[in-house]
C-alpha positions as CSV (number, residue, x, y, z in Angstrom):
1,M,123.1,213.6,132.3
2,E,119.4,213.8,131.7
3,I,118.0,217.3,130.9
4,D,114.4,217.9,131.8
5,E,112.1,220.7,130.5
6,Q,113.0,223.1,133.2
7,D,116.7,222.6,132.6
8,R,116.1,223.2,128.9
9,Q,114.2,226.4,129.7
10,I,117.1,227.5,131.9
11,L,119.6,226.8,129.1
12,I,117.6,228.6,126.5
13,L,117.3,231.6,128.8
14,L,120.9,231.7,129.8
15,Q,122.0,231.5,126.1
16,K,120.1,234.7,125.5
17,E,120.9,236.5,128.8
18,S,123.7,235.0,130.7
19,A,124.0,237.8,133.3
20,L,120.6,237.1,134.9
21,S,120.5,236.5,138.6
22,H,119.4,233.1,139.9
23,A,116.2,234.8,141.2
24,E,115.5,236.2,137.7
25,V,116.1,232.8,136.1
26,G,113.9,231.1,138.7
27,E,111.1,233.7,138.2
28,R,111.1,233.2,134.4
29,V,111.1,229.4,134.5
30,G,108.8,229.0,137.5
31,L,111.4,228.0,140.2
32,S,112.7,229.5,143.4
33,A,116.0,231.3,143.3
34,A,117.6,228.4,145.3
35,S,116.2,225.8,142.9
36,A,117.4,227.7,139.9
37,W,120.8,228.0,141.5
38,R,121.0,224.3,142.2
39,R,120.0,223.4,138.6
40,I,122.5,225.9,137.1
41,K,125.2,224.6,139.4
42,R,124.4,221.0,138.3
43,L,124.5,222.0,134.6
44,E,127.9,223.7,135.1
45,E,129.3,220.7,137.0
46,A,128.1,218.3,134.2
47,G,129.9,220.5,131.7
48,I,126.7,221.4,129.8
49,I,127.3,225.0,130.7
50,R,131.0,225.5,129.8
51,S,131.2,229.2,130.7
52,R,129.3,232.5,130.7
53,V,130.8,235.2,128.5
54,A,130.1,238.6,127.0
55,L,129.5,238.6,123.3
56,L,131.2,241.6,121.6
57,D,130.4,243.5,118.5
58,A,133.4,242.7,116.3
59,A,133.2,245.9,114.1
60,K,132.8,248.2,117.2
61,A,135.8,246.4,118.7
62,G,137.9,247.2,115.6
63,L,137.7,243.8,113.8
64,T,136.1,244.6,110.5
65,V,137.5,241.8,108.2
66,Q,136.2,238.3,108.5
67,V,137.8,235.5,106.4
68,V,136.9,231.9,105.9
69,V,140.1,230.0,105.1
70,T,140.5,226.4,103.9
71,V,143.8,224.8,104.6
72,S,145.5,221.7,103.1
73,L,148.4,220.1,104.9
74,R,151.5,218.7,103.1
75,H,151.3,215.4,104.8
76,H,149.0,213.8,107.3
77,G,151.6,211.9,109.3
78,D,154.7,212.9,111.3
79,G,152.7,214.9,113.8
80,Q,151.7,217.5,111.1
81,R,148.1,217.6,112.3
82,E,149.1,218.1,115.9
83,T,151.7,220.8,114.9
84,F,149.0,222.7,112.8
85,E,146.3,222.4,115.5
86,E,148.7,223.7,118.1
87,W,149.6,226.6,115.8
88,V,145.9,227.4,115.4
89,R,145.3,227.4,119.2
90,S,148.1,229.9,119.7
91,H,146.6,232.5,117.2
92,P,143.7,234.6,118.7
93,E,142.6,235.8,115.3
94,V,141.5,232.3,114.5
95,M,138.1,232.3,116.0
96,E,137.1,228.8,114.9
97,C,138.9,225.8,113.3
98,Y,137.3,222.6,112.1
99,A,139.0,219.4,110.7
100,L,137.2,218.3,107.6
101,T,136.6,215.4,105.3
102,G,137.0,215.9,101.6
103,D,139.7,217.6,99.6
104,K,140.6,220.2,102.3
105,D,141.9,219.4,105.8
106,Y,140.7,222.4,107.8
107,V,138.5,225.4,107.7
108,L,139.3,228.5,109.8
109,R,137.2,231.5,110.6
110,V,139.6,234.5,111.0
111,M,138.8,238.0,112.3
112,V,141.3,240.8,111.8
113,A,141.2,244.6,111.8
114,D,141.8,245.2,108.1
115,M,143.2,243.6,104.9
116,E,146.8,244.6,105.9
117,A,146.4,242.5,109.1
118,Y,145.0,239.6,107.1
119,D,147.8,239.8,104.6
120,H,150.3,239.6,107.5
121,F,148.4,236.7,109.0
122,L,148.2,234.8,105.7
123,T,151.5,235.4,104.0
124,G,153.6,236.3,107.1
125,D,152.4,233.4,109.3
126,L,150.0,230.8,108.0
127,L,151.7,230.1,104.7
128,R,155.1,230.0,106.4
129,Q,154.2,226.9,108.4
130,D,156.1,223.9,107.1
131,C,153.1,221.7,107.5
132,V,150.8,223.9,105.3
133,A,150.7,223.0,101.6
134,S,148.0,225.6,100.6
135,A,145.3,227.9,101.8
136,S,142.4,229.4,100.1
137,S,140.7,232.6,101.4
138,S,137.1,233.8,101.1
139,I,136.4,237.3,102.4
140,V,133.0,237.6,104.1
141,L,131.0,240.3,102.5
142,R,128.2,240.4,105.1
143,Q,126.9,238.2,107.9
144,I,123.5,236.7,107.3
145,K,123.1,234.8,110.5
146,Y,125.3,234.4,113.6
147,T,124.3,232.7,116.8
148,T,126.0,231.1,119.7
149,A,122.7,229.6,121.0
150,L,122.3,225.8,120.5
151,P,119.0,224.7,119.2
152,L,117.6,223.0,122.3
153,A,114.1,222.1,121.1
154,K,112.7,218.9,122.5
155,S,114.0,215.9,120.7
156,P,111.4,213.6,119.0
157,K,112.2,210.8,121.4
158,A,111.6,212.9,124.5
């Protein structure tokens, strides 16, 4: 799907303020409410807008410990990747998971209430998975940058 400049402006705006009405979106990007609604609907149907959500403050919600965990699997065959990835999907404390190239197989971003909860996650659950050979944890001291907004600047070829 081709995204024009007004679509791009809508997407940038909705990434900052997803609760805006169609009229407010239209007013800010120079469209009628109906035109803004049609464009947003088209972007949703194309899957460019996956969902609109509320972003929570983790600390105020009681999640004060963030950990970056690298994981190595024992083997890469016999469905071990699929088994591990299914395990990851079933654990809400795993906020993100990426398959990697290099000497580690996965990196996870984990959010928990405290170190006791992380200890339980790590030693009571993650390391008990038969497919996991090892895991290395790095506790996040402070967050320097966090965004969910995609960088939608015009591409050079546009």
